[in-house]
C-alpha positions as CSV (number, residue, x, y, z in Angstrom):
1,X,111.4,84.4,-153.9
2,X,114.3,83.1,-151.9
3,X,115.1,84.3,-148.3
4,X,118.6,85.2,-149.5
5,X,119.6,86.0,-152.9
6,X,123.2,86.8,-154.2
7,X,123.6,88.0,-157.7
8,X,126.8,88.6,-159.6
9,X,128.6,89.7,-156.5
10,X,132.1,91.0,-157.0
11,X,134.4,91.6,-153.9
12,X,138.0,92.5,-153.2
13,X,140.6,94.2,-151.1
14,X,142.7,97.0,-152.5
15,X,143.5,96.0,-156.0
16,X,142.7,92.0,-155.5
17,X,139.5,90.9,-156.9
18,X,138.2,88.0,-154.3
19,X,134.7,86.9,-155.6
20,X,134.2,87.1,-159.3
21,X,130.5,87.5,-160.2
22,X,129.1,85.0,-157.5
23,X,125.3,84.2,-157.5
24,X,123.6,81.9,-155.0
25,X,120.2,81.4,-153.2
26,X,119.0,80.2,-149.9
27,X,115.4,79.4,-149.3
28,X,113.6,79.2,-145.7
29,X,114.7,76.3,-143.6
30,X,117.3,75.1,-146.0
31,X,121.0,74.0,-145.3
32,X,123.3,75.1,-148.2
33,X,127.0,74.6,-148.4
34,X,129.7,76.3,-149.9
35,X,132.7,74.1,-150.5
36,X,136.0,75.0,-151.8
37,X,139.6,75.1,-151.1
38,X,141.6,77.8,-149.3
39,X,141.8,81.0,-151.1
40,X,138.7,80.4,-153.0
41,X,136.7,83.3,-151.6
42,X,134.2,81.7,-149.4
43,X,134.9,83.5,-146.0
44,X,135.0,86.7,-148.0
45,X,131.5,86.1,-149.5
46,X,130.1,85.3,-146.1
47,X,131.5,88.7,-144.9
48,X,129.8,90.5,-147.7
49,X,126.6,88.5,-147.0
50,X,126.9,89.7,-143.4
51,X,127.3,93.6,-144.3
52,X,130.9,93.5,-143.1
53,X,132.3,94.1,-146.7
54,X,130.6,96.2,-149.5
55,X,130.2,94.4,-152.7
56,X,131.9,96.2,-155.7
57,X,129.4,95.0,-157.9
58,X,126.1,92.8,-157.9
59,X,123.5,92.6,-155.4
60,X,123.0,90.7,-152.0
61,X,119.0,90.8,-151.3
62,X,117.7,89.6,-147.9
63,X,114.0,89.0,-147.7
64,X,113.3,91.4,-150.8
65,X,115.7,94.1,-149.6
66,X,119.3,95.0,-150.9
67,X,121.8,97.1,-149.6
68,X,121.5,96.6,-146.0
69,X,124.5,97.8,-143.7
70,X,126.0,94.9,-141.4
71,X,123.8,96.3,-138.2
72,X,120.7,96.2,-140.2
73,X,121.5,92.7,-141.4
74,X,122.2,91.6,-138.0
75,X,119.0,93.2,-136.5
76,X,117.1,91.5,-139.2
77,X,118.4,88.0,-138.4
78,X,121.6,87.5,-140.8
79,X,124.2,86.3,-138.4
80,X,127.8,85.3,-139.0
81,X,129.6,82.9,-136.8
82,X,133.2,83.4,-138.2
83,X,136.0,81.3,-138.9
84,X,138.2,80.9,-135.7
85,X,135.2,81.1,-133.4
86,X,135.9,85.0,-132.0
87,X,134.5,84.3,-129.0
88,X,135.6,86.9,-126.1
89,X,138.2,84.7,-124.1
90,X,138.5,86.9,-121.0
91,X,134.6,86.6,-120.9
92,X,132.7,83.7,-119.3
93,X,130.5,81.5,-121.1
94,X,127.4,83.1,-119.6
95,X,128.7,86.5,-120.6
96,X,129.4,85.4,-124.2
97,X,126.0,83.8,-124.5
98,X,124.3,86.9,-123.1
99,X,126.3,89.3,-125.6
100,X,124.6,87.5,-128.2
101,X,121.3,88.9,-127.4
102,X,122.8,92.4,-126.9
103,X,120.5,94.2,-129.3
104,X,117.4,92.4,-128.1
105,X,114.9,94.2,-125.6
106,X,112.7,90.9,-125.1
107,X,114.1,90.0,-121.7
108,X,111.9,87.4,-120.7
109,X,112.7,85.8,-124.2
110,X,116.1,86.3,-123.9
111,X,116.1,84.5,-120.5
112,X,114.2,81.5,-122.1
113,X,116.5,81.2,-125.1
114,X,119.6,81.5,-122.6
115,X,118.3,78.3,-120.9
116,X,117.5,76.6,-124.2
117,X,121.1,77.1,-125.1
118,X,122.6,75.5,-121.8
119,X,120.0,72.7,-122.7
120,X,121.1,72.3,-126.0
121,X,124.7,72.6,-125.4
122,X,125.2,70.7,-122.1
123,X,128.7,71.1,-121.7
124,X,128.4,74.8,-121.8
125,X,125.8,74.5,-118.8
126,X,128.7,72.8,-116.8
127,X,131.2,75.5,-118.1
128,X,128.9,78.8,-117.8
129,X,131.2,80.5,-115.0
130,X,134.5,79.4,-117.0
131,X,136.0,82.0,-119.2
132,X,135.8,81.4,-122.8
133,X,139.5,81.0,-123.3
134,X,139.8,78.0,-120.9
135,X,137.5,76.0,-123.3
136,X,138.6,73.4,-125.5
137,X,138.6,74.0,-129.4
138,X,135.4,72.4,-129.8
139,X,133.4,73.9,-127.0
140,X,134.7,77.3,-128.1
141,X,133.0,76.3,-131.4
142,X,129.7,75.4,-129.5
143,X,129.8,78.6,-127.5
144,X,130.5,80.6,-130.8
145,X,127.1,78.8,-132.7
146,X,125.1,79.2,-129.5
147,X,126.3,82.9,-129.3
148,X,124.9,83.4,-132.6
149,X,121.6,81.6,-131.9
150,X,120.8,84.0,-129.1
151,X,120.4,86.7,-131.7
152,X,117.3,84.5,-132.8
153,X,118.9,84.5,-136.4
154,X,116.6,83.8,-139.5
155,X,120.1,83.1,-141.5
156,X,122.9,81.6,-139.9
157,X,126.2,82.0,-141.7
158,X,128.7,79.2,-140.6
159,X,132.2,79.7,-141.5
160,X,134.5,76.5,-141.0
161,X,132.9,75.2,-138.1
162,X,134.8,72.0,-138.2
163,X,138.2,73.7,-138.6
164,X,140.6,72.2,-136.3
165,X,138.4,69.7,-134.6
166,X,138.7,65.9,-134.1
167,X,136.6,63.6,-135.9
168,X,134.4,63.1,-132.8
169,X,133.9,66.6,-132.4
170,X,132.9,67.0,-136.1
171,X,130.4,64.6,-135.5
172,X,128.9,66.5,-132.6
173,X,128.8,69.8,-134.7
174,X,127.2,67.9,-137.6
175,X,124.3,67.0,-135.3
176,X,124.0,70.6,-134.1
177,X,123.8,71.9,-137.6
178,X,121.2,69.4,-138.6
179,X,119.3,70.5,-135.4
180,X,119.2,74.2,-136.1
181,X,116.8,74.5,-138.6
182,X,114.2,72.2,-136.7
183,X,114.8,73.6,-133.2
184,X,115.4,77.3,-134.0
185,X,113.8,78.0,-137.5
186,X,117.1,79.2,-139.0
187,X,118.1,78.7,-142.5
188,X,122.1,77.7,-142.6
189,X,124.8,79.0,-145.2
190,X,127.7,76.7,-144.3
191,X,131.3,77.3,-145.7
192,X,133.3,74.3,-145.2
193,X,136.4,72.4,-146.5
194,X,135.4,69.2,-144.7
195,X,133.3,67.7,-147.7
196,X,132.2,64.7,-145.3
197,X,130.6,67.2,-143.0
198,X,129.0,69.6,-145.8
199,X,127.6,66.8,-148.0
200,X,126.2,65.1,-144.9
201,X,124.1,68.2,-143.7
202,X,123.4,70.2,-146.7
203,X,120.5,69.8,-149.3
204,X,122.1,71.8,-152.2
205,X,125.7,73.0,-152.5
206,X,128.0,75.3,-154.4
207,X,131.8,74.6,-155.3
208,X,133.9,77.8,-155.5
209,X,137.3,77.9,-157.3
210,X,139.2,81.1,-157.6
211,X,136.4,83.3,-156.7
212,X,133.7,81.7,-158.8
213,X,131.1,79.1,-158.5
214,X,132.2,76.4,-160.7
215,X,129.7,73.8,-159.6
216,X,126.2,73.8,-158.1
217,X,123.2,71.6,-157.4
218,X,121.4,69.1,-155.3
219,X,124.0,67.2,-153.0
220,X,123.2,63.8,-154.7
221,X,124.0,65.2,-157.9
222,X,127.1,66.8,-156.5
223,X,128.5,63.7,-155.1
224,X,128.6,62.2,-158.5
225,X,129.8,65.2,-160.6
226,X,133.6,64.3,-161.7
227,X,134.4,68.0,-161.9
228,X,133.7,68.3,-158.3
229,X,135.9,65.5,-157.2
230,X,138.7,66.4,-159.6
231,X,138.6,70.2,-158.1
232,X,138.1,69.5,-154.4
233,X,136.9,66.1,-153.1
234,X,139.5,64.0,-154.6
235,X,137.4,61.0,-154.8
236,X,135.7,61.4,-151.2
237,X,132.0,60.8,-151.3
238,X,131.7,62.0,-147.8
Protein backbone atom coordinates (compact mmCIF):
# COMPACT_ATOMS: atom_id res chain seq x y z
CA UNK A 1 0.00 0.00 0.00
CA UNK A 2 1.31 3.44 -0.95
CA UNK A 3 1.99 5.96 1.81
CA UNK A 4 -0.06 8.54 -0.11
CA UNK A 5 -2.72 7.55 -2.64
CA UNK A 6 -4.77 10.07 -4.61
CA UNK A 7 -7.71 8.59 -6.52
CA UNK A 8 -9.88 10.38 -9.10
CA UNK A 9 -9.73 13.69 -7.23
CA UNK A 10 -11.80 16.59 -8.49
CA UNK A 11 -11.31 20.07 -7.02
CA UNK A 12 -12.52 23.54 -7.83
CA UNK A 13 -13.28 27.08 -6.75
CA UNK A 14 -16.89 28.16 -7.15
CA UNK A 15 -18.07 27.11 -10.61
CA UNK A 16 -14.50 26.50 -11.85
CA UNK A 17 -13.18 22.93 -11.92
CA UNK A 18 -9.40 22.76 -11.44
CA UNK A 19 -8.39 19.13 -10.95
CA UNK A 20 -10.27 16.68 -13.13
CA UNK A 21 -10.02 13.10 -11.86
CA UNK A 22 -6.38 13.15 -10.76
CA UNK A 23 -4.82 9.92 -9.47
CA UNK A 24 -1.27 9.42 -8.22
CA UNK A 25 0.73 7.61 -5.57
CA UNK A 26 3.75 8.31 -3.38
CA UNK A 27 5.61 5.52 -1.60
CA UNK A 28 7.76 5.70 1.49
CA UNK A 29 11.17 7.20 0.74
CA UNK A 30 10.25 8.33 -2.78
CA UNK A 31 10.74 11.66 -4.50
CA UNK A 32 7.97 12.09 -7.04
CA UNK A 33 7.43 15.16 -9.19
CA UNK A 34 4.37 16.77 -10.75
CA UNK A 35 5.26 18.81 -13.80
CA UNK A 36 3.10 21.10 -15.84
CA UNK A 37 2.59 24.65 -17.10
CA UNK A 38 0.97 27.48 -15.15
CA UNK A 39 -2.71 26.83 -14.59
CA UNK A 40 -2.42 23.05 -14.84
CA UNK A 41 -3.78 22.57 -11.32
CA UNK A 42 -0.60 21.50 -9.56
CA UNK A 43 -0.72 23.86 -6.59
CA UNK A 44 -4.43 23.25 -6.04
CA UNK A 45 -3.75 19.53 -5.91
CA UNK A 46 -1.10 20.01 -3.22
CA UNK A 47 -3.52 22.13 -1.18
CA UNK A 48 -6.11 19.37 -1.44
CA UNK A 49 -3.58 16.77 -0.31
CA UNK A 50 -2.65 18.94 2.67
CA UNK A 51 -6.33 19.22 3.58
CA UNK A 52 -6.62 22.93 2.86
CA UNK A 53 -9.16 22.33 0.09
CA UNK A 54 -11.85 19.67 0.28
CA UNK A 55 -12.12 17.60 -2.91
CA UNK A 56 -15.48 17.61 -4.64
CA UNK A 57 -15.02 13.96 -5.55
CA UNK A 58 -12.43 11.22 -5.27
CA UNK A 59 -10.28 10.31 -2.29
CA UNK A 60 -6.99 11.30 -0.66
CA UNK A 61 -5.59 8.49 1.45
CA UNK A 62 -2.62 8.90 3.75
CA UNK A 63 -1.24 5.85 5.49
CA UNK A 64 -4.48 4.00 4.89
CA UNK A 65 -6.83 6.73 6.18
CA UNK A 66 -9.01 9.04 4.08
CA UNK A 67 -10.87 12.29 4.71
CA UNK A 68 -8.43 13.85 7.17
CA UNK A 69 -8.67 17.58 7.95
CA UNK A 70 -5.70 19.89 7.45
CA UNK A 71 -4.67 19.97 11.11
CA UNK A 72 -4.83 16.20 11.37
CA UNK A 73 -2.85 15.75 8.16
CA UNK A 74 -0.18 18.09 9.53
CA UNK A 75 -0.01 16.26 12.86
CA UNK A 76 0.27 12.95 11.04
CA UNK A 77 3.16 14.27 8.99
CA UNK A 78 1.89 15.72 5.70
CA UNK A 79 3.45 19.18 5.45
CA UNK A 80 3.10 21.75 2.67
CA UNK A 81 5.89 24.20 1.82
CA UNK A 82 3.81 26.58 -0.30
CA UNK A 83 4.67 28.45 -3.45
CA UNK A 84 6.10 31.86 -2.62
CA UNK A 85 7.68 30.58 0.64
CA UNK A 86 5.11 32.24 2.95
CA UNK A 87 7.60 32.78 5.74
CA UNK A 88 6.80 35.29 8.50
CA UNK A 89 8.79 38.30 7.36
CA UNK A 90 8.64 40.17 10.69
CA UNK A 91 9.83 37.18 12.70
CA UNK A 92 13.46 36.12 12.99
CA UNK A 93 14.89 33.08 11.27
CA UNK A 94 14.97 31.29 14.61
CA UNK A 95 11.35 32.19 15.37
CA UNK A 96 10.25 30.95 11.94
CA UNK A 97 12.03 27.66 12.50
CA UNK A 98 10.62 27.13 15.97
CA UNK A 99 7.15 27.91 14.68
CA UNK A 100 7.47 24.83 12.48
CA UNK A 101 7.54 22.73 15.65
CA UNK A 102 4.66 24.51 17.40
CA UNK A 103 2.54 21.34 17.65
CA UNK A 104 5.34 19.16 19.02
CA UNK A 105 5.73 18.48 22.74
CA UNK A 106 9.08 16.65 22.63
CA UNK A 107 11.15 19.65 23.69
CA UNK A 108 14.53 17.92 23.72
CA UNK A 109 13.94 16.54 20.24
CA UNK A 110 12.81 19.95 18.99
CA UNK A 111 16.05 21.49 20.25
CA UNK A 112 18.04 18.73 18.57
CA UNK A 113 16.17 19.28 15.31
CA UNK A 114 16.70 23.03 15.55
CA UNK A 115 20.46 22.49 15.75
CA UNK A 116 20.23 20.00 12.89
CA UNK A 117 18.55 22.64 10.71
CA UNK A 118 21.26 25.17 11.46
CA UNK A 119 23.89 22.60 10.49
CA UNK A 120 21.99 21.50 7.36
CA UNK A 121 21.35 25.11 6.29
CA UNK A 122 24.51 26.96 7.42
CA UNK A 123 23.38 30.27 5.92
CA UNK A 124 20.41 30.19 8.33
CA UNK A 125 22.77 29.71 11.25
CA UNK A 126 24.59 32.93 10.37
CA UNK A 127 21.26 34.78 10.08
CA UNK A 128 19.30 33.20 12.92
CA UNK A 129 18.66 36.59 14.58
CA UNK A 130 17.74 38.35 11.32
CA UNK A 131 14.18 39.05 10.23
CA UNK A 132 12.83 36.68 7.63
CA UNK A 133 12.00 39.59 5.37
CA UNK A 134 15.66 40.62 5.21
CA UNK A 135 16.72 37.33 3.61
CA UNK A 136 17.31 36.87 -0.10
CA UNK A 137 14.84 34.80 -2.13
CA UNK A 138 17.04 31.72 -1.97
CA UNK A 139 17.57 32.10 1.77
CA UNK A 140 13.82 32.48 2.30
CA UNK A 141 13.24 29.28 0.34
CA UNK A 142 15.74 27.43 2.51
CA UNK A 143 14.01 28.81 5.59
CA UNK A 144 10.63 27.64 4.31
CA UNK A 145 11.95 24.13 3.70
CA UNK A 146 13.73 24.05 7.07
CA UNK A 147 10.56 25.21 8.83
CA UNK A 148 8.69 22.37 7.14
CA UNK A 149 11.31 19.86 8.24
CA UNK A 150 10.98 21.07 11.83
CA UNK A 151 7.58 19.35 11.90
CA UNK A 152 9.33 16.00 11.32
CA UNK A 153 7.24 15.31 8.21
CA UNK A 154 6.60 11.93 6.69
CA UNK A 155 5.54 13.58 3.43
CA UNK A 156 6.90 16.97 2.38
CA UNK A 157 4.87 18.74 -0.30
CA UNK A 158 7.14 21.22 -2.09
CA UNK A 159 5.41 23.77 -4.33
CA UNK A 160 7.73 25.43 -6.87
CA UNK A 161 10.81 25.65 -4.61
CA UNK A 162 12.99 26.94 -7.48
CA UNK A 163 10.63 29.76 -8.47
CA UNK A 164 12.52 33.02 -9.01
CA UNK A 165 15.91 31.61 -8.01
CA UNK A 166 19.20 31.90 -9.89
CA UNK A 167 20.70 28.77 -11.50
CA UNK A 168 23.30 28.60 -8.72
CA UNK A 169 20.62 28.63 -6.02
CA UNK A 170 18.56 26.07 -7.94
CA UNK A 171 21.56 23.74 -7.68
CA UNK A 172 21.58 24.26 -3.92
CA UNK A 173 17.86 23.50 -3.68
CA UNK A 174 18.42 20.38 -5.79
CA UNK A 175 21.05 19.11 -3.34
CA UNK A 176 18.76 19.84 -0.40
CA UNK A 177 15.83 17.93 -1.92
CA UNK A 178 18.03 14.93 -2.69
CA UNK A 179 19.21 14.91 0.93
CA UNK A 180 15.78 15.17 2.55
CA UNK A 181 14.88 11.50 2.30
CA UNK A 182 18.21 10.19 3.54
CA UNK A 183 18.67 12.70 6.34
CA UNK A 184 15.12 13.15 7.53
CA UNK A 185 13.27 10.06 6.34
CA UNK A 186 10.60 12.04 4.49
CA UNK A 187 9.01 11.27 1.16
CA UNK A 188 8.78 14.26 -1.19
CA UNK A 189 6.05 15.26 -3.63
CA UNK A 190 7.56 18.04 -5.72
CA UNK A 191 5.59 20.44 -7.91
CA UNK A 192 7.88 22.19 -10.40
CA UNK A 193 7.97 24.04 -13.68
CA UNK A 194 11.75 23.71 -13.79
CA UNK A 195 12.03 20.43 -15.70
CA UNK A 196 15.79 20.21 -15.20
CA UNK A 197 15.42 20.27 -11.41
CA UNK A 198 12.40 17.98 -11.27
CA UNK A 199 13.85 15.31 -13.55
CA UNK A 200 17.17 15.40 -11.71
CA UNK A 201 15.77 14.62 -8.26
CA UNK A 202 12.66 12.48 -8.78
CA UNK A 203 12.36 8.75 -9.43
CA UNK A 204 8.88 9.03 -10.96
CA UNK A 205 6.83 11.83 -12.40
CA UNK A 206 3.42 12.99 -13.53
CA UNK A 207 2.70 15.59 -16.19
CA UNK A 208 -0.44 17.67 -15.70
CA UNK A 209 -2.27 19.68 -18.31
CA UNK A 210 -5.65 21.39 -17.88
CA UNK A 211 -6.24 19.69 -14.55
CA UNK A 212 -5.53 16.15 -15.74
CA UNK A 213 -2.61 13.74 -15.59
CA UNK A 214 -1.65 13.19 -19.23
CA UNK A 215 1.68 11.39 -18.83
CA UNK A 216 3.21 9.43 -15.95
CA UNK A 217 6.00 6.97 -15.33
CA UNK A 218 9.61 6.53 -14.23
CA UNK A 219 11.80 9.54 -14.93
CA UNK A 220 13.91 7.63 -17.45
CA UNK A 221 10.78 6.94 -19.49
CA UNK A 222 9.40 10.46 -19.15
CA UNK A 223 12.55 11.96 -20.61
CA UNK A 224 11.96 10.04 -23.82
CA UNK A 225 8.22 10.56 -24.21
CA UNK A 226 7.48 12.75 -27.23
CA UNK A 227 4.14 13.80 -25.74
CA UNK A 228 5.83 15.18 -22.65
CA UNK A 229 8.30 17.14 -24.76
CA UNK A 230 5.54 18.55 -26.92
CA UNK A 231 3.32 19.53 -24.00
CA UNK A 232 5.89 20.91 -21.61
CA UNK A 233 9.60 20.28 -21.98
CA UNK A 234 10.07 21.78 -25.40
CA UNK A 235 12.84 19.33 -26.13
CA UNK A 236 14.71 19.91 -22.86
CA UNK A 237 16.19 16.71 -21.49
CA UNK A 238 17.02 18.26 -18.09
